[in-house]
C-alpha positions, 0 to 999 in steps of 0.5 A, spaced: 515 549 516 520 544 516 524 540 519 531 541 516 535 548 515 542 548 516 543 555 514 550 557 512 553 549 515 553 545 509 549 539 509 551 533 513 555 527 509 551 522 507 553 515 509 555 512 503 552 505 505 546 508 507 541 506 500 536 510 502 531 514 498 532 520 504 540 519 504 541 521 497 544 526 495 540 529 490 535 529 496 530 536 497 527 540 502 522 537 506 515 538 505 511 543 509 507 540 515 500 542 516 500 547 522 494 543 525 498 538 525 501 535 532 504 528 531 499 526 537 495 523 531 498 517 530 495 511 533 498 508 541 503 502 538 506 508 533 508 513 539 510 508 542 516 506 537 517 514 537 519 514 544 526 511 542 527 518 538 530 522 542 526 529 543 528 533 538 527 529 532 521 525 535 515 531 534 518 531 526 518 524 525 511 524 528 508 530 524 511 527 516 507 521 519 501 524 519 502 528 513 503 522 509 497 518 512 493 524 510 496 525 503 497 518 501 490 516 497 490 524 495 497 526 493 501 520 493 507 524 491 508 528 497 506 523 501 512 519 499 516 526 500 513 526 508 515 519 509 522 520 506 523 525 512 520 521 517 526 517 514 532 522 516 530 522 522 528 516 525 530 511 520 531 505 524 524 504 526 519 499 523 513 505 523 517 509 519 519 503 514 513 501 513 511 508 512 516 510 506 514 503 503 507 503 502 507 511 500 512 509 495 508 503 492 502 509 491 506 513 488 508 508 483 516 507 486 516 500 487 523 499 487 523 503 493 518 500 495 520 493 494 527 496 498 523 499 504 517 493 505 522 488 506 527 492 510 520 493 515 519 485 513 526 483 517 525 489 523 518 488 524 517 479 522 510 482 519 508 478 513 502 482 512 505 486 506 507 480 502 502 482 497 504 488 496 512 486 495 509 481 489 506 487 486 512 491 487 515 486 482 509 486 477 511 492 478 518 492 475 515 487 470 518 481 474 511 477 474 516 470 475 518 473 482 511 475 484 510 468 482 515 465 486 514 469 492 507 467 493 510 459 493 514 462 499 513 458 506 511 465 509 505 465 503 503 459 505 501 462 512 497 467 509 489 467 511 483 471 511 484 478 507 491 478 506 492 471 503 485 474 497 490 479 496 495 475 495 492 471 490 489 477 486 496 479 485 498 472 483 493 471 478 496 478 475 502 475 474 499 469 470 496 473 466 502 477 465 505 472 462 499 470 459 498 463 463 490 465 463 488 458 465 493 459 471 491 465 473 484 462 474 487 457 479 490 462 483 484 466 485 481 460 487 483 460 494 479 459 500 477 466 501 472 465 494 466 464 497 461 465 493 455 465 499 459 469 504 461 478 502 468 480 505 471 487 504 474 484 499 469 480 496 467 484 490 474 485 488 476 478 489 470 475 485 470 480 479 478 478 478 474 471 478 470 473 473 475 476 468 480 470 469 474 465 467 472 470 461 479 469 458 479 462 458 472 462 454 467 460 460 463 465 460 457 462 463 460 461 469 463 468 469 456 471 468 455 467 476 460 470 479 459 477 477 453 477 479 454 475 485 460 480 486 454 485 484 451 483 491 457 483 495 456 490 493 450 490 494 451 488 502 457 491 503 454 497 501 461 499 496 462 500 490 456 502 486 452 501 493 457 507 496 453 513 499 457 519 496 461 524 499 456 530 500 459 536 502 456 543 504 460 549 502 459 552 509 460 546 512 468 546 515 471 541 510 472 534 513 478 530 517 483 527 512 485 521 513 492 520 519 498 515 518 494 510 522 490 509 516 495 508 512 498 501 515 494 496 510 491 501 506 495 501 500 492 493 500 488 492 493 492 498 490 494 494 485 487 492 483 487 501 481 494 500 477 492 494 474 486 498 471 491 503 469 495 498 464 490 496 461 489 489 465 482 489 466 483 489 473 483 482 473 489 480 478 
């Protein structure tokens, strides 16, 4: 199913001041929507935002957002195309700009992610994705910009998981610049607790251990690595996560939905660092 079919009619002219990827001259047709998708899979907050759209556009935007959520972890480029399709009809909505930004980030399009998440931040006032914005700067080979962002007033107010994510990104930015001492210091946030395990703890503790090794503090690093392993065990994650076992006679498991996308990309910079050979240090 496509949401755009102009038939013999020419495609509507683009607004030259609209710099969104979804409005580019070379934009492609919208990707297919799965037949089981209704758009009602979205959470209540998302549906409330979509109520501002008319009856023609609302269901199409909703369905593309659901598809973006389903595919962001398994086919990020396709998820990105779904988010762009939603943006063509609902680009003034914060949830749509957020979805475009997060799927662009997942697909490795850091310039687009930066642009869209900045817009989302202006629309919503939400600071949740500041670590993603900083990591986009790293992805664009601008680690200095990532560090500059980390020193902003908004970042000073972060706490909990978001502060932990920012610490890992900033540590990676210092590593990019060869400043390994600062990479260690950047990780020394209140969330770096050797005695407590949170969802982000295994990655944060592992990043700290790797940073310590880089500056020759191997004995301390070993202690933090052991604690990261203990945190994984306590949380049932990493090596202790139960494998997903599928019986081929059963129906396939439900795919993630768009409500799971919001904040889902946190920590994705860890995978990118490993891919780029940074050893997952931030």
